[in-house]
C-alpha positions as CSV (number, residue, x, y, z in Angstrom):
1,M,83.4,156.0,80.8
2,K,80.1,154.9,82.3
3,I,78.9,153.7,85.7
4,V,77.1,150.5,85.0
5,A,76.1,149.8,88.6
6,A,76.1,151.3,92.0
7,E,75.1,148.5,94.4
8,H,74.1,148.7,98.0
9,P,74.6,145.0,99.0
10,G,75.0,145.5,102.8
11,E,74.7,147.9,105.6
12,N,76.7,151.2,105.0
13,H,78.4,149.7,102.0
14,V,78.2,150.8,98.2
15,H,80.0,149.0,95.3
16,V,80.5,151.0,92.2
17,I,81.2,149.3,88.9
18,A,82.3,151.2,85.8
19,T,83.1,150.5,82.2
20,V,85.8,151.9,80.1
21,T,86.3,151.9,76.4
22,N,89.0,153.1,74.1
23,F,91.4,153.6,76.9
24,E,94.4,151.8,78.4
25,I,94.3,151.6,82.2
26,V,97.8,151.8,83.7
27,S,99.2,152.5,87.3
28,P,99.2,156.2,88.3
29,G,102.4,158.1,88.0
30,G,105.0,158.3,85.2
31,A,104.9,160.3,82.1
32,K,101.6,161.5,80.6
33,V,100.7,159.5,77.6
34,A,97.7,160.0,75.4
35,G,95.1,157.3,75.7
36,K,96.5,155.9,78.9
37,G,95.8,156.6,82.6
38,H,93.7,155.5,85.5
39,I,90.2,156.1,87.2
40,H,89.3,158.5,89.9
41,Y,86.1,157.6,91.9
42,Y,84.3,160.3,93.9
43,M,81.6,160.4,96.6
44,D,79.4,163.4,97.3
45,V,81.6,166.0,95.7
46,E,81.7,167.8,92.4
47,I,83.9,166.0,90.0
48,P,87.0,168.3,89.4
49,T,87.7,168.8,85.7
50,E,89.7,172.0,85.6
51,V,92.4,171.4,82.8
52,G,96.0,170.9,83.9
53,K,95.1,170.5,87.7
54,P,95.1,167.1,89.5
55,A,91.5,166.0,89.6
56,V,91.6,165.2,93.4
57,T,89.2,166.2,96.2
58,A,89.3,166.1,100.1
59,A,90.6,163.0,101.8
60,G,87.9,160.3,102.0
61,T,85.9,161.7,99.0
62,Y,87.9,160.1,96.2
63,K,90.0,157.0,95.2
64,A,92.6,156.8,92.5
65,T,92.8,153.2,91.1
66,T,93.3,151.0,88.1
67,A,90.3,149.0,88.9
68,T,86.9,149.2,87.4
69,E,85.2,148.7,90.6
70,A,85.4,150.5,93.9
71,D,84.0,149.9,97.4
72,W,82.7,152.7,99.8
73,D,82.4,151.5,103.4
74,N,80.7,153.2,106.4
75,V,78.4,155.2,104.1
76,A,75.8,157.1,106.1
77,A,72.1,156.4,105.5
78,G,70.7,158.9,102.9
79,T,71.0,160.0,99.3
80,H,74.7,160.0,97.9
81,T,76.2,160.9,94.6
82,F,79.0,158.6,93.2
83,G,81.1,159.8,90.3
84,V,84.0,158.5,88.1
85,Q,86.5,160.2,85.9
86,L,89.3,158.9,83.5
87,V,92.4,160.8,84.2
88,N,96.1,161.1,83.0
89,N,99.0,159.4,84.7
90,D,99.5,162.8,86.4
91,H,95.9,162.8,87.8
92,T,94.9,165.6,85.6
93,P,91.5,165.3,83.6
94,F,91.2,164.6,79.9
95,S,90.2,167.4,77.5
96,P,87.3,167.1,77.1
97,P,86.7,165.5,80.6
98,A,85.4,161.9,80.5
99,T,83.1,161.5,83.5
100,D,79.9,159.9,84.8
101,K,77.9,159.9,88.0
102,V,74.9,158.2,89.7
103,T,72.8,159.0,92.8
104,V,71.9,156.1,95.1
105,T,70.0,155.9,98.4
106,V,71.6,154.0,101.2
107,T,69.2,152.6,103.7
108,A,69.7,152.7,107.5
109,P,71.0,149.6,109.0
110,V,68.3,147.2,110.2
111,T,69.2,146.1,113.7
112,P,68.1,142.7,115.0
113,S,66.8,142.5,118.6
114,V,65.6,140.0,121.0
115,R,63.8,140.4,124.5
116,I,62.5,138.0,127.0
117,V,58.7,138.2,127.2
118,S,58.4,135.7,130.1
119,P,59.3,135.1,132.7
120,A,59.5,138.8,133.9
121,G,62.8,139.8,135.6
122,G,62.3,139.6,139.4
123,A,59.5,137.1,139.2
124,T,59.1,134.3,141.8
125,L,58.3,131.0,140.3
126,S,57.6,127.5,141.4
127,P,60.1,124.8,141.0
128,G,60.0,122.4,138.1
129,S,59.4,123.3,134.5
130,I,60.0,127.0,133.5
131,Q,59.1,128.2,130.1
132,V,61.2,131.0,128.5
133,T,59.5,132.9,125.7
134,V,61.1,135.7,123.6
135,E,60.2,138.2,121.0
136,V,62.5,138.7,118.0
137,T,62.5,141.6,115.6
138,N,64.5,142.2,112.2
139,F,65.8,138.7,112.2
140,E,64.6,135.5,110.4
141,I,64.5,132.4,112.5
142,V,65.6,129.3,110.6
143,P,66.8,125.8,111.8
144,P,70.4,125.6,112.9
145,G,73.1,124.5,110.4
146,G,73.7,125.4,106.7
147,A,75.4,128.4,105.2
148,K,75.8,131.6,107.2
149,V,73.4,134.2,105.9
150,A,73.2,137.8,107.2
151,G,69.8,138.4,109.0
152,K,69.0,134.7,109.5
153,G,69.8,132.2,112.2
154,H,68.4,130.7,115.4
155,I,68.3,131.3,119.1
156,H,70.4,130.1,121.9
157,Y,68.9,129.9,125.4
158,Y,71.1,129.8,128.5
159,M,70.5,129.0,132.2
160,D,72.9,130.2,135.0
161,V,75.8,130.8,132.7
162,E,77.5,133.9,131.2
163,I,76.3,134.3,127.6
164,P,79.2,133.5,125.4
165,T,79.7,136.3,122.8
166,E,83.3,135.8,121.4
167,A,83.3,136.6,117.8
168,G,83.8,133.6,115.4
169,K,83.4,130.9,118.1
170,P,80.2,128.9,118.6
171,A,78.2,130.5,121.4
172,V,77.7,127.3,123.4
173,S,78.2,126.5,127.0
174,A,78.3,123.4,129.1
175,A,75.9,120.6,128.5
176,G,72.6,121.3,130.3
177,T,73.1,125.0,130.4
178,Y,72.1,125.9,126.9
179,K,69.5,125.0,124.2
180,A,69.8,125.8,120.4
181,A,66.3,126.2,118.9
182,P,64.5,127.7,115.9
183,S,61.6,128.8,118.1
184,A,60.6,131.6,120.3
185,T,59.9,129.3,123.3
186,V,61.9,126.7,125.2
187,T,61.2,124.9,128.5
188,W,63.8,124.2,131.3
189,D,62.7,121.1,133.3
190,N,63.6,120.2,136.9
191,V,64.6,123.9,137.9
192,V,65.4,123.7,141.6
193,A,64.6,126.4,144.3
194,G,67.1,129.3,144.3
195,T,67.9,132.4,142.3
196,H,68.4,131.7,138.4
197,T,69.3,133.7,135.4
198,F,67.8,132.9,132.0
199,G,69.6,134.3,128.9
200,V,69.1,134.3,125.2
201,Q,71.1,135.2,122.1
202,L,70.5,135.5,118.4
203,V,73.2,133.4,116.5
204,N,74.1,132.6,113.0
205,S,73.4,129.3,111.5
206,D,76.9,128.1,112.5
207,H,76.1,128.9,116.1
208,T,78.4,132.0,116.2
209,P,77.3,135.3,117.7
210,L,76.0,138.2,115.6
211,S,78.3,141.3,115.4
212,P,77.6,143.1,117.6
213,P,76.1,140.4,119.9
214,V,72.4,140.5,120.4
215,T,71.4,139.2,123.8
216,A,68.9,139.6,126.7
217,K,68.6,138.0,130.2
218,V,66.4,138.0,133.3
219,T,66.9,136.9,136.9
220,V,64.2,135.2,138.8
221,T,63.6,133.4,142.1
222,V,62.4,129.9,142.3
223,A,60.8,129.4,145.6
224,A,60.6,126.0,147.4
225,A,57.3,124.4,147.5
226,T,55.5,125.1,150.8
227,P,55.1,121.6,152.6
228,I,51.4,120.8,153.5
229,P,51.0,120.2,157.3
230,Y,50.3,116.5,158.4
231,G,46.6,116.0,159.1
232,G,45.7,119.4,157.5
233,Y,46.9,121.5,160.4
């Protein structure tokens, strides 16, 4: 029995792969038969190897399975020890025990963020063209389309609409109220006088929101142009 890999492919997730030789894996339960049994996986506990006693630990710290791979979800950031053991049909250890373990480090999740750099919330602007500029962190901006890849996507810009954040659905709004762009700046033309809200959202390549959604918005006032008195008075 040997752990050949303990992978950390995503946030708070560890995938353990074991290899077994000279042993027939069968479903747990039934009569104890030499050379047959199943696998126990452990996380952050000492592997229990007392002869004749079920090799189980507290709920959430072990898994009993016939699979040579096991997934651990919601693993906190930090250093963790993952163990495996071959056990008899009645969950008791072999004699001598057949175990292995590895230590891995789970990194803290990297959270994307976006903020609107300009215009500032509460600003008073002139009618016409208004440029919205954002700052993005922990997210790679790529052109829209193509396969959905974690940590990559583009930006949706919105004007005067609620930001659509329903999971799995394209985060688009009515024509003229949103723009999809792989850039940190867009320009809204022909903005009339009044109060306007500009929103932004980081989205996947297929235009769906991130989970959880990553958004920002500001509200500004666009003031009507002051007319020039006739004759300069």
